C-alpha positions in Angstrom: 18.5 -3.1 9.7 15.0 -4.7 9.6 14.8 -8.5 9.4 13.1 -10.2 6.5 10.5 -11.9 8.6 9.5 -8.6 10.2 9.3 -6.7 6.9 7.1 -9.6 5.5 4.9 -9.5 8.6 4.5 -5.7 8.3 3.5 -6.0 4.7 0.9 -8.6 5.4 -0.5 -6.5 8.3 -0.8 -3.6 5.7 -2.8 -5.8 3.4 -5.0 -6.8 6.3 -5.6 -3.3 7.2 -6.5 -2.3 3.6 -8.8 -5.4 3.4 -10.6 -4.3 6.6 -10.8 -0.7 5.5 -9.1 0.2 8.7 -7.1 3.4 8.2 -5.7 3.6 11.7 -4.4 -0.1 11.4 -2.6 0.9 8.2 -1.2 4.2 9.5 0.0 2.5 12.7 2.6 0.7 10.5 4.1 3.9 9.2 6.9 6.2 10.5 5.9 9.7 11.1 7.9 10.8 8.0 6.2 8.3 5.7 6.3 8.9 2.0 3.6 7.3 -0.2 3.5 7.3 -4.0 0.3 5.7 -5.1 0.6 5.2 -8.0 4.3 5.9 -8.8 4.3 8.7 -11.5 0.6 9.6 -10.8 -1.0 13.0 -10.9 -0.6 15.6 -8.2 -2.0 14.4 -4.9 -0.8 10.8 -5.4 2.5 11.5 -3.7 2.0 12.4 0.0 4.4 12.8 2.8 3.9 12.7 6.6 1.6 10.6 8.6 -1.2 13.1 8.8 -1.3 13.6 5.0 -1.0 9.9 4.4 -3.9 9.2 6.9 -6.2 11.5 4.9 -5.0 10.0 1.6 -6.0 6.5 2.8 -9.2 7.6 4.5 -10.4 9.2 1.2 -9.3 6.2 -0.8 -11.0 3.7 1.4 -14.2 5.7 1.4 -14.4 6.2 -2.4 -13.1 2.9 -3.6 -13.6 0.2 -1.0 -10.3 -1.7 -1.8 -10.0 -5.4 -1.4 -6.5 -6.7 -2.1 -5.7 -10.4 -3.0 -2.1 -11.2 -2.7 -0.4 -13.0 -5.6 2.7 -15.0 -4.6 5.0 -14.3 -1.8 6.5 -11.2 -0.2 10.0 -10.8 -1.5 12.5 -9.2 0.8 16.0 -7.9 0.2 19.1 -8.2 2.2 18.7 -4.5 2.9 15.7 -2.6 4.2 13.1 -3.1 1.3 10.5 -5.7 0.4 8.0 -6.0 -2.4 4.7 -7.9 -3.0 2.3 -8.3 -5.8 -1.5 -8.3 -5.4 -4.7 -7.7 -7.4 -6.7 -4.9 -6.0 -10.5 -5.0 -6.4 -12.1 -1.6 -6.3 -15.7 -0.4 -6.3 -15.8 3.0 -8.0 -19.3 4.5 -8.3 -20.8 1.1 -8.2 -18.5 -0.4 -10.8 -16.1 -3.2 -9.8 -12.7 -2.8 -11.3 -9.5 -4.8 -10.8 -5.9 -3.6 -11.0 -2.6 -5.5 -10.7 -0.3 -3.8 -8.1 3.2 -4.2 -7.0 4.0 -2.4 -3.7 7.6 -1.7 -2.7 8.3 -0.7 0.9 11.3 0.5 2.7 11.6 0.1 6.5 13.5 1.8 9.3 15.3 0.0 12.2 12.2 -0.2 14.1 10.3 -2.1 11.4 8.2 0.9 10.5 7.4 1.6 6.9 9.2 4.8 5.8 8.3 4.6 2.1 5.6 2.9 0.1 5.7 3.0 -3.7 2.7 1.4 -5.5 3.3 0.4 -9.1 0.1 0.3 -11.1 -1.6 1.9 -14.0 -5.3 2.5 -14.2 -5.3 2.2 -18.0 -4.5 -1.5 -17.4 -7.6 -1.9 -15.1 -10.1 -4.5 -16.0 -13.7 -5.3 -15.1 -14.0 -8.8 -13.8 
């Protein structure tokens, strides 16, 4: 069972990788069988499985939106194998800056690798700062 401090550290490394636009740093945190739903309930192509598909998903996302996360509050862990964090994500889409409120929920394996990432957000609630 992953420890709370390790789950928290992995989630913060994830945000650092996103902030840097470093796809390989992000992917290094994932298990080979990673499942990413970003956003949860999104259209086809927003639920990807497997490290290669997830790598391409993040590469494309970083190239087209230049994401910059700003964490809001603490990383909340469970007594089990999941943790959640809220952040504001600033994107630049076709030259237009947009912000979205996001809550990421991640599940971890026994080696502290992320096996599931579910991102809760809704583009209809995006705003221009």
